[in-house]
N, C-alpha and C positions, 0 to 999 in steps of 0.2 A: 202219551203212548209209552208203554214199557214192555220189556221182555225179560224172560228168565232164561239165562244161559248156563251151560255147564262148561267149566274150564278147570283143569287140574284136579278133577274129581270132586269139585265143589259146585254148588249152584248159587247163582247170584241174580238178584233183580236189578236190571239196569234201565236207564232212561237216556235220552239224547242229552248231550253236554255234561254227563256225569263222569267223574273221575273215579276209577276203581283200581284195585290191586289184584293181580292174578299171579299164580305161580310163574316163575321165570319162563319167558318165551324166547325163542331164538330169532329175534328181530332187533334191528338197530333203532335207536331213538330217532323219531321223525318218520319212521316207516308207517304205512297203513297196513293193518291186519284185518282179516275176516274171521269172525267167530261163527262157525256154521252149526254148532250144537245148540240150537234154540229149542227150548222145551215148551215155551208158552209165549204168546204175543197178545197184548190187550191194548185197545185204543179208546176205551170209554164205553162204546156201544157194543163192540164185538170182541169176543175172546176166542182165540184159536189155541187149542191145547194139542200138543203132539202126542204121538203114540209110537215111540217115545219122543221123536223129534217132529217139529212142524216142517212139512215138506217145502223146500224152496226158500225158507226164511233164513236170513243172515243178519248179523250185527257187525257193522263196520266201526273200527276204532283206530286211533292214532297212538303210537307208542310215545309216551312222555319221557320214559327213562327206566333204568334198572337200579335197584338198591337192595339193601338187606334190612330185614325187620329188626326190632329190638331183641336183645338177647333174652331167652327164657332159660331158667335153670331146671334141669332134670335131676332130682335127688332120689336116690334109692337107698333103702335102709332095711336091715333085718334086725328086729329087736332082740336084745340079749345075745347077739352073736358077734358084736363088734364090727359088723359090716356096714359101711356106708360109702357111698360114691356120689360125687357131684359132677355133672356134666352140663355144659352150656350148648345152646343151639341158636343159630340165626338163620331164618328162612329167607332164601332169595325170592324176590318178587319183581314183576314188571308193572309199572304204572301205565294205565291206559285211559284215554278220554274217548267216550263213545260219541261217534260222529253221526251215525245213521242206523236206523232199523229198517231193513228191507223185508217185505213180506213175500217176495217172490212172484210167481205167475199170477198176475191180475190182482195182487193184494195191495199194491201201493208202496209208499215209502214215507218215512218220517226223517226229516233232516233238521240239523240244528242251525241252519242259516236263516 
């Protein structure tokens, strides 16, 4: 079973027991979080597509920790003008482990246990 969720303006395909990175969430490591913006849920035979969200479906996850990604360099230049500028950026992220995909009313549940 897998689901497609939206978090931080991005869409991700997730499955139970998968570790993912999302934009920084305001939760402490070890906390359980509920991701309620579920766009699609599929279990092999049945696929439920939301318009835009699947009603009642949630993805439950555990916060593994917070960190910062590798530095990327942003370089701007205008040719023949002598203008160049370099800037670095490190994106903050939260590491999550998907623990369950709940389909909501009458839909069932997938657990990683």
